[in-house]
TORVOKOL-894176 format. One record per residue (C-alpha): residue number from 1; residue in three letters; x, z, y. Coordinates in nm, 4 decimals. Layout:
BEGIN
(NUM; "ALA"; (X; Z; Y))
...
END
This chain:
BEGIN
(1; "LEU"; (-2.2373; -11.9608; -5.3618))
(2; "ASN"; (-2.4145; -12.2086; -5.1055))
(3; "ILE"; (-2.6570; -12.4319; -5.1712))
(4; "ASN"; (-2.7428; -12.6886; -4.8674))
(5; "GLY"; (-2.5085; -12.4680; -4.6980))
(6; "HIS"; (-2.6150; -12.1404; -4.6628))
(7; "PRO"; (-2.5726; -11.8447; -4.9374))
(8; "LEU"; (-2.8018; -11.8445; -5.1650))
(9; "ALA"; (-3.0893; -11.6787; -5.1698))
(10; "PHE"; (-3.3011; -11.6079; -5.4484))
(11; "LEU"; (-3.6692; -11.5363; -5.4164))
(12; "ASP"; (-3.8093; -11.6595; -5.8200))
(13; "SER"; (-3.7252; -11.3357; -5.9616))
(14; "GLY"; (-4.1149; -11.3337; -6.0841))
(15; "ALA"; (-4.0703; -11.6095; -6.2876))
(16; "SER"; (-3.7440; -11.4346; -6.3624))
(17; "ALA"; (-3.3990; -11.2554; -6.3054))
(18; "GLN"; (-3.0649; -11.3532; -6.2199))
(19; "LYS"; (-2.8026; -11.1802; -6.4702))
(20; "PRO"; (-2.5992; -10.8835; -6.3525))
(21; "THR"; (-2.2428; -10.8878; -6.4150))
(22; "GLN"; (-2.3210; -10.5901; -6.6880))
(23; "VAL"; (-2.4724; -10.7978; -6.9060))
(24; "LEU"; (-2.2936; -11.1426; -6.9063))
(25; "ASP"; (-2.0163; -10.8817; -6.9981))
(26; "ARG"; (-2.2412; -10.7366; -7.2485))
(27; "MET"; (-2.3346; -11.0669; -7.4091))
(28; "ASN"; (-1.9466; -11.2038; -7.3856))
(29; "LYS"; (-1.8023; -10.9126; -7.5764))
(30; "ALA"; (-2.1316; -10.9513; -7.8530))
(31; "TYR"; (-2.0407; -11.3214; -7.8958))
(32; "ARG"; (-1.6725; -11.3356; -7.8717))
(33; "LEU"; (-1.6138; -10.9578; -8.0763))
(34; "GLU"; (-1.8963; -10.8824; -8.2346))
(35; "TYR"; (-2.1086; -11.1741; -8.3786))
(36; "ALA"; (-2.3104; -11.1781; -8.6940))
(37; "ASN"; (-2.6530; -11.2331; -8.8602))
(38; "VAL"; (-2.8838; -10.8950; -8.7784))
(39; "HIS"; (-2.9618; -10.7476; -9.1182))
(40; "ARG"; (-2.8582; -11.0059; -9.3328))
(41; "GLY"; (-2.4597; -10.8522; -9.4346))
(42; "ALA"; (-2.2803; -10.5833; -9.5451))
(43; "TYR"; (-1.9416; -10.6139; -9.4298))
(44; "THR"; (-1.8667; -10.4737; -9.0632))
(45; "LEU"; (-1.9925; -10.6783; -8.8246))
(46; "SER"; (-2.2686; -10.7468; -9.0332))
(47; "GLN"; (-2.3206; -10.3453; -8.9490))
(48; "LEU"; (-2.2027; -10.3286; -8.5912))
(49; "ALA"; (-2.4404; -10.6303; -8.4869))
(50; "THR"; (-2.7643; -10.5088; -8.6178))
(51; "ASP"; (-2.7064; -10.1038; -8.4592))
(52; "ASN"; (-2.6615; -10.2870; -8.1660))
(53; "TYR"; (-2.9821; -10.4555; -8.2564))
(54; "GLU"; (-3.1823; -10.1381; -8.3425))
(55; "ASN"; (-2.9989; -9.8938; -8.0440))
(56; "ALA"; (-3.1181; -10.2047; -7.8067))
(57; "ARG"; (-3.5007; -10.1462; -7.9605))
(58; "THR"; (-3.4635; -9.7093; -7.9205))
(59; "THR"; (-3.2902; -9.8148; -7.5051))
(60; "VAL"; (-3.5997; -9.9974; -7.4439))
(61; "ALA"; (-3.8635; -9.7293; -7.5967))
(62; "ASN"; (-3.7215; -9.4163; -7.4280))
(63; "PHE"; (-3.7015; -9.6976; -7.1200))
(64; "ILE"; (-4.1210; -9.7211; -7.1203))
(65; "ASN"; (-4.1176; -9.4001; -7.3305))
(66; "ALA"; (-4.2732; -9.5177; -7.6318))
(67; "LYS"; (-4.3071; -9.2775; -7.8935))
(68; "THR"; (-4.0911; -9.4118; -8.1917))
(69; "PRO"; (-3.8331; -9.7152; -8.1193))
(70; "ALA"; (-4.0318; -9.8430; -8.4590))
(71; "GLU"; (-4.3716; -9.9487; -8.1642))
(72; "ILE"; (-4.0900; -10.2345; -8.0520))
(73; "ILE"; (-4.1519; -10.5617; -8.1688))
(74; "PHE"; (-3.8439; -10.7968; -8.0565))
(75; "THR"; (-4.0595; -11.1141; -7.9824))
(76; "ARG"; (-3.9137; -11.4330; -7.7432))
(77; "ASN"; (-4.1278; -11.3490; -7.3743))
(78; "VAL"; (-4.4804; -11.2377; -7.3642))
(79; "THR"; (-4.6102; -11.5711; -7.3758))
(80; "ALA"; (-4.4948; -11.5524; -7.7389))
(81; "ALA"; (-4.5995; -11.2146; -7.7321))
(82; "ILE"; (-4.9531; -11.2590; -7.6512))
(83; "ASN"; (-4.9935; -11.5755; -7.9182))
(84; "LEU"; (-4.8110; -11.3038; -8.1410))
(85; "VAL"; (-5.1471; -11.0747; -8.0945))
(86; "ALA"; (-5.4188; -11.3257; -8.0239))
(87; "TYR"; (-5.3150; -11.5459; -8.3409))
(88; "SER"; (-5.3122; -11.2685; -8.5816))
(89; "TYR"; (-5.5187; -10.9442; -8.4294))
(90; "GLY"; (-5.7196; -11.2276; -8.3185))
(91; "ARG"; (-5.7536; -11.4249; -8.6445))
(92; "SER"; (-5.8349; -11.1384; -8.9182))
(93; "PHE"; (-6.0731; -10.9606; -8.6709))
(94; "LEU"; (-6.2406; -11.1394; -8.4709))
(95; "SER"; (-6.6083; -11.2987; -8.5581))
(96; "ALA"; (-6.9172; -11.6215; -8.4609))
(97; "GLY"; (-6.9852; -11.4274; -8.1559))
(98; "ASP"; (-6.7654; -11.1837; -8.0280))
(99; "GLU"; (-6.6771; -11.1497; -7.6900))
(100; "ILE"; (-6.3557; -11.1217; -7.5765))
(101; "ILE"; (-6.2495; -10.9937; -7.1458))
(102; "ILE"; (-5.9721; -11.1150; -6.9632))
(103; "SER"; (-5.9918; -11.1089; -6.6013))
(104; "HIS"; (-5.9525; -11.3805; -6.2830))
(105; "MET"; (-5.6094; -11.3169; -6.1904))
(106; "GLU"; (-5.4034; -11.2990; -6.5321))
(107; "HIS"; (-5.1141; -11.5577; -6.5942))
(108; "HIS"; (-5.2296; -11.8273; -6.8082))
(109; "ALA"; (-5.0374; -11.7702; -7.0589))
(110; "ASN"; (-5.2515; -11.4200; -7.1026))
(111; "ILE"; (-5.5394; -11.6607; -7.0580))
(112; "VAL"; (-5.5031; -12.0084; -7.3000))
(113; "PRO"; (-5.4497; -11.8050; -7.6401))
(114; "TRP"; (-5.7603; -11.6879; -7.5715))
(115; "GLN"; (-5.9270; -11.9716; -7.5255))
(116; "ILE"; (-5.7949; -12.1667; -7.8814))
(117; "ILE"; (-5.9045; -11.8032; -8.0176))
(118; "CYS"; (-6.3265; -11.8195; -7.9100))
(119; "GLY"; (-6.2395; -12.1733; -7.9591))
(120; "GLU"; (-6.1727; -12.1144; -8.3560))
(121; "LYS"; (-6.3573; -11.7915; -8.3904))
(122; "LYS"; (-6.6943; -11.9348; -8.2303))
(123; "ALA"; (-6.6134; -11.6493; -8.0081))
(124; "LYS"; (-6.7196; -11.6221; -7.6162))
(125; "LEU"; (-6.4292; -11.5582; -7.3238))
(126; "LYS"; (-6.5610; -11.3549; -7.0854))
(127; "ILE"; (-6.3525; -11.3389; -6.6629))
(128; "LEU"; (-6.4014; -11.0341; -6.4872))
(129; "PRO"; (-6.3768; -11.1145; -6.1252))
(130; "MET"; (-6.2167; -10.9903; -5.8478))
(131; "ASN"; (-6.2629; -10.9843; -5.4530))
(132; "GLN"; (-6.1681; -11.1594; -5.1510))
(133; "ASP"; (-5.8730; -10.8999; -5.0865))
(134; "GLY"; (-5.7438; -11.0052; -5.4387))
(135; "GLU"; (-5.9078; -10.6205; -5.6565))
(136; "LEU"; (-6.0432; -10.6198; -5.9556))
(137; "LEU"; (-6.4170; -10.5276; -6.0014))
(138; "ILE"; (-6.3988; -10.2580; -6.2322))
(139; "ASP"; (-6.7324; -10.1249; -6.1619))
(140; "ASN"; (-6.8285; -10.4222; -6.3004))
(141; "LEU"; (-6.6636; -10.4222; -6.6153))
(142; "GLU"; (-6.8520; -10.1716; -6.7587))
(143; "SER"; (-7.1731; -10.3737; -6.7172))
(144; "MET"; (-6.9964; -10.7110; -6.9118))
(145; "ILE"; (-6.9309; -10.4249; -7.2176))
(146; "ASN"; (-7.2115; -10.4472; -7.5201))
(147; "GLU"; (-7.1383; -10.4471; -7.9029))
(148; "ASN"; (-6.9766; -10.7676; -7.9191))
(149; "THR"; (-6.7201; -10.6804; -7.7335))
(150; "LYS"; (-6.4289; -10.7249; -7.9215))
(151; "PHE"; (-6.0776; -10.7336; -7.7183))
(152; "ILE"; (-5.9691; -10.6415; -7.3854))
(153; "SER"; (-5.6595; -10.8541; -7.2243))
(154; "MET"; (-5.5509; -10.8174; -6.8569))
(155; "ASN"; (-5.2023; -10.7631; -6.6388))
(156; "HIS"; (-5.0885; -10.4881; -6.5367))
(157; "VAL"; (-4.9317; -10.5985; -6.1932))
(158; "SER"; (-5.0297; -11.0507; -6.1202))
(159; "ASN"; (-4.7869; -11.2474; -6.0783))
(160; "SER"; (-4.9475; -11.4872; -5.8424))
(161; "LEU"; (-5.1418; -11.1860; -5.5739))
(162; "GLY"; (-4.8269; -10.8438; -5.6378))
(163; "THR"; (-5.1799; -10.6732; -5.6971))
(164; "VAL"; (-5.1121; -10.3576; -5.8849))
(165; "ASN"; (-5.4627; -10.2872; -6.1796))
(166; "PRO"; (-5.5987; -9.9523; -6.2030))
(167; "ILE"; (-5.3972; -10.0555; -6.6182))
(168; "GLU"; (-5.4751; -9.6667; -6.6821))
(169; "LYS"; (-5.8677; -9.6575; -6.6214))
(170; "ILE"; (-5.9300; -10.0178; -6.7696))
(171; "VAL"; (-5.7778; -9.8901; -7.0483))
(172; "GLU"; (-5.9670; -9.6070; -7.0368))
(173; "ILE"; (-6.3252; -9.7362; -7.0246))
(174; "ALA"; (-6.2016; -10.0461; -7.3005))
(175; "HIS"; (-6.1106; -9.7286; -7.5618))
(176; "LYS"; (-6.4475; -9.5866; -7.4855))
(177; "ASN"; (-6.6183; -9.8134; -7.5526))
(178; "LYS"; (-6.3999; -9.8572; -7.8913))
(179; "ILE"; (-6.2262; -10.2115; -7.7805))
(180; "ARG"; (-5.9284; -10.3266; -7.8277))
(181; "ILE"; (-5.6993; -10.3689; -7.5248))
(182; "LEU"; (-5.3195; -10.5670; -7.4520))
(183; "VAL"; (-5.2057; -10.5490; -7.1030))
(184; "ASP"; (-4.9407; -10.8237; -6.9574))
(185; "GLY"; (-4.7179; -10.6241; -6.8030))
(186; "ALA"; (-4.4324; -10.9020; -6.7324))
(187; "GLN"; (-4.4686; -10.8498; -6.3346))
(188; "ALA"; (-4.5028; -10.4593; -6.3699))
(189; "VAL"; (-4.1876; -10.3343; -6.5865))
(190; "GLN"; (-3.9051; -10.4211; -6.3517))
(191; "HIS"; (-4.0695; -10.2749; -5.9998))
(192; "ILE"; (-4.3097; -9.9487; -6.1319))
(193; "PRO"; (-4.2080; -9.6603; -6.3492))
(194; "VAL"; (-4.4253; -9.7452; -6.6856))
(195; "ASN"; (-4.5452; -9.5495; -6.9269))
(196; "VAL"; (-4.7073; -9.6582; -7.2572))
(197; "ASN"; (-4.7549; -9.2998; -7.3525))
(198; "GLU"; (-4.9918; -9.2466; -7.0484))
(199; "ILE"; (-5.0786; -9.5750; -7.0493))
(200; "ASP"; (-5.2378; -9.5647; -7.3851))
(201; "ALA"; (-5.2698; -9.9181; -7.4058))
(202; "ASP"; (-5.2701; -10.0508; -7.8104))
(203; "PHE"; (-5.0571; -10.3538; -7.7005))
(204; "TYR"; (-4.8040; -10.3925; -7.3838))
(205; "CYS"; (-4.5696; -10.6882; -7.3140))
(206; "PHE"; (-4.3447; -10.7654; -7.1081))
(207; "SER"; (-4.0462; -11.0150; -7.1346))
(208; "GLY"; (-3.6614; -10.9753; -7.0837))
(209; "HIS"; (-3.5933; -11.2212; -6.8320))
(210; "LYS"; (-3.7453; -11.1319; -6.5913))
(211; "LEU"; (-3.5775; -10.7893; -6.6139))
(212; "TYR"; (-3.2113; -10.9251; -6.5933))
(213; "ALA"; (-3.1520; -10.9377; -6.9944))
(214; "PRO"; (-3.0905; -11.2817; -7.1201))
(215; "THR"; (-3.3722; -11.5493; -7.2100))
(216; "GLY"; (-3.4989; -11.5563; -7.5439))
(217; "ILE"; (-3.6506; -11.1515; -7.5922))
END
């Protein structure tokens, strides 16, 4: 493919990745030969579609070393996943005066939901700063935590800076203080090995479409 007379070099994979032939061929097969509603029928095609769907959950679990495929929840993207946590967990367990900590390098998908929840619940949103080198001031995190801190939400790798955060240490600090934590892994899983057992976050989110999969998972 040429654009403006030059071979295409696609440099926007951080936003969404091009799809390899293997993915396109598998999608074509699913729609042409195997399409049926999942978990909605007892006939052969529906059972096949259901098996493929659940096998995909197992593939994802193996990819990130989850303990069981039951830990994998399919959403449309990371934005939908964070919204799901914010509007279910947040609305159920956060109260007036509670505090949520995010960082200065978050994608807006990991900012806006917490702003909304804080507005609804009369909670407080606190921001962990970073230095001039684009590194989070992790030593400041402990001092920001108090008895009102109920949730932390931070990215694994920054979408704008490329900073790889010491997420295991951040999770350790959160759990030491009995705080739930969500990790936005949208920019991590396609570049570095991710072992969710070792990271041990309560929620870890990433998008299929950044990982060469179809849009919408």
